[in-house]
C-alpha positions as CSV (number, residue, x, y, z in Angstrom):
1,M,-58.1,-22.2,2.2
2,T,-56.8,-19.4,0.1
3,G,-58.7,-16.8,2.1
4,E,-57.3,-17.8,5.5
5,T,-55.1,-15.5,7.5
6,A,-51.3,-16.0,7.4
7,L,-49.4,-16.6,10.6
8,E,-46.3,-14.5,11.0
9,W,-43.8,-14.1,13.9
10,E,-40.2,-13.5,14.7
11,G,-38.3,-16.4,16.2
12,R,-34.8,-16.4,17.6
13,V,-32.2,-19.0,17.3
14,D,-29.6,-19.3,20.1
15,L,-26.5,-20.1,18.1
16,L,-24.6,-21.3,21.2
17,S,-27.1,-23.4,23.0
18,D,-29.4,-24.7,20.3
19,P,-28.8,-28.4,19.8
20,F,-30.0,-28.4,16.2
21,T,-27.5,-25.6,15.3
22,R,-24.6,-27.5,16.9
23,R,-25.6,-30.7,15.1
24,D,-25.8,-28.9,11.8
25,M,-22.5,-27.2,12.3
26,L,-20.8,-30.5,13.1
27,R,-22.3,-32.1,10.0
28,V,-21.2,-29.2,7.8
29,G,-17.7,-29.3,9.3
30,V,-17.3,-33.0,8.8
31,I,-18.6,-32.8,5.2
32,S,-16.3,-29.8,4.4
33,I,-13.2,-31.6,5.7
34,A,-14.1,-34.8,3.8
35,M,-14.7,-32.8,0.6
36,M,-11.3,-31.1,1.1
37,W,-9.6,-34.6,1.4
38,I,-11.4,-35.9,-1.7
39,L,-10.6,-32.8,-3.7
40,V,-6.9,-32.9,-2.9
41,A,-6.7,-36.6,-3.7
42,L,-8.5,-36.1,-7.0
43,M,-6.3,-33.2,-8.0
44,G,-3.2,-35.2,-7.2
45,L,-4.6,-38.1,-9.3
46,L,-5.2,-35.7,-12.3
47,A,-1.9,-33.8,-12.0
48,E,0.6,-36.5,-10.9
49,G,-1.2,-39.7,-11.7
50,E,-1.5,-40.8,-8.1
51,L,-3.7,-40.1,-5.1
52,V,-2.4,-37.4,-2.7
53,I,-3.7,-38.1,0.8
54,L,-3.4,-35.3,3.3
55,P,-1.8,-36.3,6.6
56,P,-4.0,-36.3,9.8
57,V,-2.0,-33.4,11.2
58,V,-4.0,-31.2,8.8
59,L,-6.9,-31.5,11.2
60,L,-4.9,-29.6,13.8
61,I,-5.1,-26.6,11.4
62,V,-8.6,-27.1,9.9
63,V,-10.5,-27.8,13.0
64,P,-9.4,-24.6,14.9
65,V,-10.2,-22.6,11.7
66,V,-13.8,-24.1,11.6
67,V,-14.2,-23.3,15.3
68,V,-13.0,-19.7,14.9
69,L,-15.3,-19.2,11.9
70,F,-18.2,-20.4,14.0
71,F,-17.5,-18.0,16.8
72,L,-16.9,-15.3,14.2
73,A,-20.4,-16.0,12.9
74,V,-21.7,-15.7,16.4
75,V,-20.0,-12.3,16.9
76,L,-21.3,-11.0,13.5
77,L,-24.9,-12.4,13.9
78,G,-25.3,-12.1,17.7
79,V,-25.9,-15.0,20.0
80,R,-29.6,-14.9,19.3
81,L,-30.3,-14.7,15.6
82,P,-33.7,-13.2,14.7
83,I,-35.6,-15.0,11.9
84,V,-39.1,-14.0,10.6
85,F,-41.3,-16.9,9.8
86,V,-44.5,-16.8,7.7
87,L,-47.0,-19.6,7.3
88,D,-49.7,-19.2,4.7
89,S,-51.7,-21.4,2.3
90,H,-48.8,-21.8,0.0
91,G,-46.1,-22.9,2.3
92,A,-43.7,-22.0,5.2
93,G,-41.4,-19.0,4.5
94,W,-38.5,-17.5,6.4
95,S,-36.3,-14.4,6.2
96,S,-33.1,-14.0,8.2
97,G,-33.0,-10.2,7.8
98,K,-30.2,-7.7,7.0
99,R,-27.9,-8.7,9.8
100,A,-27.5,-12.2,8.4
101,S,-27.2,-10.9,4.9
102,W,-24.4,-8.6,5.9
103,A,-22.7,-11.4,7.9
104,S,-22.9,-13.8,4.9
105,R,-21.2,-11.2,2.6
106,A,-18.6,-10.5,5.3
107,T,-17.8,-14.2,5.6
108,M,-17.5,-14.6,1.9
109,V,-15.1,-11.7,1.6
110,L,-13.0,-12.8,4.5
111,G,-12.8,-16.3,3.1
112,A,-11.7,-15.0,-0.3
113,L,-9.1,-12.7,1.3
114,S,-7.8,-15.4,3.5
115,A,-7.6,-17.9,0.5
116,R,-9.9,-20.3,2.3
117,P,-12.6,-21.7,-0.1
118,S,-14.5,-23.3,2.7
119,A,-15.2,-19.9,4.3
120,A,-16.0,-18.2,1.0
121,G,-18.3,-21.1,0.1
122,A,-20.1,-20.8,3.5
123,G,-20.7,-17.1,2.8
124,M,-22.1,-17.9,-0.7
125,L,-24.3,-20.6,0.8
126,G,-25.5,-18.1,3.4
127,L,-26.4,-15.6,0.7
128,A,-28.4,-18.3,-1.1
129,R,-30.4,-19.2,2.1
130,E,-31.2,-15.8,3.5
131,S,-34.9,-16.3,2.7
132,G,-37.1,-18.7,1.0
133,T,-40.3,-20.8,1.1
134,V,-41.0,-24.5,1.6
135,P,-44.3,-25.4,-0.3
136,W,-46.7,-27.6,1.7
137,Q,-46.8,-30.2,-1.0
138,D,-43.2,-31.1,-0.3
139,V,-43.8,-31.6,3.5
140,V,-44.2,-35.3,4.5
141,H,-43.5,-35.1,8.2
142,V,-44.2,-32.4,10.9
143,R,-42.0,-33.1,13.9
144,P,-42.7,-31.0,17.0
145,Y,-40.2,-30.4,19.8
146,S,-42.3,-28.8,22.5
147,D,-39.5,-28.5,25.0
148,R,-37.6,-26.2,22.5
149,R,-40.7,-24.8,20.9
150,V,-39.3,-25.9,17.5
151,I,-41.2,-27.5,14.7
152,A,-39.3,-29.4,12.0
153,L,-40.8,-29.7,8.5
154,A,-39.3,-32.7,6.6
155,D,-39.8,-34.6,3.4
156,S,-39.2,-38.3,3.1
157,W,-35.5,-38.1,3.8
158,H,-34.3,-34.9,5.4
159,T,-35.4,-31.7,7.2
160,L,-36.5,-28.9,5.0
161,L,-37.0,-26.1,7.6
162,R,-37.2,-25.7,11.3
163,L,-39.7,-23.2,12.7
164,Y,-38.5,-21.5,15.9
165,C,-41.6,-20.4,17.7
166,T,-42.5,-18.1,20.6
167,P,-44.6,-19.4,23.5
168,E,-47.6,-17.5,22.0
169,T,-47.2,-18.9,18.4
170,Y,-46.1,-22.5,19.0
171,D,-49.5,-24.2,19.3
172,A,-51.0,-22.2,16.4
173,A,-48.0,-22.8,14.2
174,L,-48.1,-26.6,14.9
175,A,-51.8,-26.8,14.2
176,F,-51.3,-24.8,11.0
177,A,-48.4,-27.0,9.8
178,I,-50.2,-30.3,10.5
179,S,-53.4,-29.1,8.7
180,H,-51.5,-28.0,5.6
181,A,-48.7,-30.6,5.3
182,A,-49.3,-33.0,2.4
183,G,-48.2,-36.0,4.4
184,D,-48.2,-39.3,2.4
185,T,-49.6,-37.4,-0.6
186,A,-46.6,-35.1,-0.7
187,T,-45.0,-34.6,-4.1
188,A,-42.0,-37.0,-4.4
189,P,-38.9,-35.2,-5.6
190,K,-38.1,-36.5,-9.0
191,P,-34.4,-36.6,-9.9
192,L,-35.0,-35.2,-13.4
193,H,-37.7,-32.9,-14.8
194,R,-38.3,-30.6,-17.7
195,P,-35.7,-27.7,-17.7
196,D,-36.8,-24.1,-17.4
197,R,-35.5,-21.3,-19.6
198,R,-32.8,-20.3,-17.1
199,G,-31.4,-23.9,-17.1
200,L,-31.4,-24.0,-20.9
201,A,-29.7,-20.6,-21.1
202,A,-27.0,-21.8,-18.7
203,F,-26.3,-24.9,-20.8
204,A,-26.2,-22.8,-24.0
205,L,-23.8,-20.4,-22.4
206,A,-21.6,-23.3,-21.2
207,V,-21.4,-24.6,-24.8
208,I,-20.4,-21.2,-26.0
209,A,-17.8,-20.8,-23.2
210,S,-16.3,-24.2,-23.9
211,A,-15.7,-23.1,-27.5
212,G,-13.8,-20.1,-26.2
213,V,-11.7,-22.4,-23.9
214,V,-10.6,-24.6,-26.8
215,S,-9.7,-21.6,-29.0
216,W,-6.3,-21.3,-27.3
217,S,-4.3,-24.0,-28.9
218,W,-2.1,-24.5,-25.7
219,T,-5.1,-25.4,-23.5
220,F,-4.9,-29.1,-23.9
221,D,-1.9,-31.4,-23.7
222,S,-3.9,-34.6,-23.6
223,A,-7.3,-36.1,-23.8
224,R,-7.6,-35.6,-20.0
225,E,-8.3,-31.9,-20.4
226,A,-10.8,-32.4,-23.2
227,T,-12.6,-35.0,-21.2
228,L,-12.8,-32.7,-18.1
229,L,-14.1,-29.8,-20.3
230,A,-16.8,-32.0,-21.7
231,L,-17.6,-33.1,-18.1
232,V,-18.1,-29.5,-17.0
233,V,-20.5,-28.8,-19.9
234,F,-22.4,-32.1,-19.3
235,A,-22.7,-31.3,-15.6
236,I,-24.1,-27.9,-16.2
237,G,-26.5,-29.3,-18.8
238,L,-27.6,-32.1,-16.4
239,A,-28.1,-29.5,-13.7
240,A,-30.8,-27.9,-15.8
241,F,-32.8,-31.1,-15.8
242,G,-32.1,-32.2,-12.2
243,N,-33.7,-31.6,-8.8
244,R,-31.9,-29.9,-5.9
245,V,-29.7,-33.0,-5.1
246,V,-28.8,-33.5,-8.7
247,R,-27.9,-29.8,-9.2
248,R,-25.7,-29.9,-6.1
249,I,-23.8,-33.0,-7.4
250,C,-23.4,-31.5,-10.9
251,G,-22.3,-28.2,-9.4
252,M,-19.5,-29.9,-7.4
253,V,-18.4,-31.9,-10.4
254,G,-18.3,-28.8,-12.5
255,I,-16.3,-26.8,-9.9
256,I,-13.7,-29.5,-9.5
257,S,-13.3,-30.0,-13.2
258,A,-13.2,-26.3,-14.1
259,A,-10.8,-25.5,-11.2
260,Y,-8.4,-28.2,-12.6
261,L,-8.6,-26.7,-16.1
262,V,-7.9,-23.2,-14.6
263,V,-4.8,-24.5,-13.0
264,R,-3.6,-26.3,-16.2
265,V,-4.1,-23.1,-18.3
266,A,-2.3,-21.1,-15.7
267,I,0.7,-23.5,-15.8
268,E,0.8,-23.4,-19.6
269,A,0.5,-19.6,-19.6
270,L,3.4,-19.1,-17.2
271,D,5.6,-21.8,-18.7
272,P,8.8,-20.3,-20.1
273,I,9.7,-20.8,-23.7
274,T,13.4,-21.6,-24.1
275,M,15.8,-21.9,-27.0
276,F,16.6,-25.6,-27.7
277,S,20.3,-25.1,-28.2
278,S,21.1,-22.5,-25.5
279,G,18.3,-22.9,-23.0
280,E,17.7,-19.1,-23.1
281,V,14.3,-18.0,-22.1
282,I,12.7,-16.1,-25.1
283,G,9.2,-15.8,-23.8
284,Y,6.3,-17.3,-22.0
285,G,3.2,-19.3,-23.0
286,W,0.8,-16.4,-22.4
287,E,2.6,-14.4,-25.1
288,L,1.5,-16.9,-27.8
289,D,-1.9,-15.9,-29.1
290,T,-2.7,-13.7,-26.1
291,P,-6.2,-12.6,-27.3
292,L,-7.2,-16.3,-27.6
293,L,-5.8,-16.9,-24.1
294,V,-8.0,-14.1,-22.8
295,L,-10.9,-15.8,-24.5
296,A,-10.1,-19.1,-23.0
297,V,-9.7,-17.7,-19.5
298,S,-13.0,-15.9,-19.9
299,G,-14.7,-19.1,-20.9
300,L,-13.3,-21.0,-17.9
301,C,-14.5,-18.2,-15.6
302,I,-18.0,-18.5,-17.1
303,L,-18.0,-22.3,-16.6
304,L,-16.8,-21.9,-13.0
305,A,-19.5,-19.4,-12.3
306,L,-22.2,-21.6,-13.8
307,S,-21.0,-24.5,-11.7
308,V,-21.1,-22.4,-8.5
309,I,-24.6,-21.3,-9.3
310,A,-25.6,-24.9,-9.8
311,L,-24.1,-25.8,-6.4
312,F,-25.4,-22.9,-4.3
313,G,-28.3,-21.4,-6.3
314,E,-32.0,-22.1,-5.7
315,R,-34.5,-22.6,-8.5
316,E,-37.6,-20.5,-8.1
């Protein structure tokens, strides 16, 4: 099997007419809006002690933004996005090419400049998914859609990759996938496993960064901040042991907790210091132990970056 010839072709995805793309975009949009609602509610609970529920009128703003971003992606990528697929004895691979790479970076930059985390996050997610390989031992089901010349490779609970074939390669690709897929003997994804060196290094770096965060004596006003800091470090550590789903959950928990701590430190740093008797402003929080504040902010940035990697990164 190792000496057989690999099958390679360039497929094209019609971003406007492809039903799979529309369904995926709808799913991503719904999940993103739900995450925004949950994030705002939790931030309100942490900051004010009560849930903050966004009014439904927010949808009148968010939905058009999502639609505009979709059509912006179509403009940047082109209506028909070329993707190179490769099937060999190891698995099914794909590469979206330089145009998708440039568009992902542009989306991330535009999202950051427009202060829209959802757009920036979509760009980072695009960068993480420009290319990759699905090993055959993970494939349980091979689902052909002959009318669309699409082959879906799935594990026991979700689609791993869709192969967009040409008329000349569809039959060969389907036969190749069926003959190589593990089927019922596929490796079941375990929630936890032995961590690799990169995961252990991330956890060690998180512990060191947390020491820098607590070095600024004004970081914590209550046990809430200390608990959230411990939660970030724990989430990064658990991500080193977890599979893809566990890493995504840990990354999201880490981002939310670290973002809250960043806001709290910013509030403390910008809080004016006044004379008790006259009320005169004599300074600001950032002027107290400024070098330690820089160390604390650096630690928070490291924790936030490690959480983003856990959420969007792919383990080799």
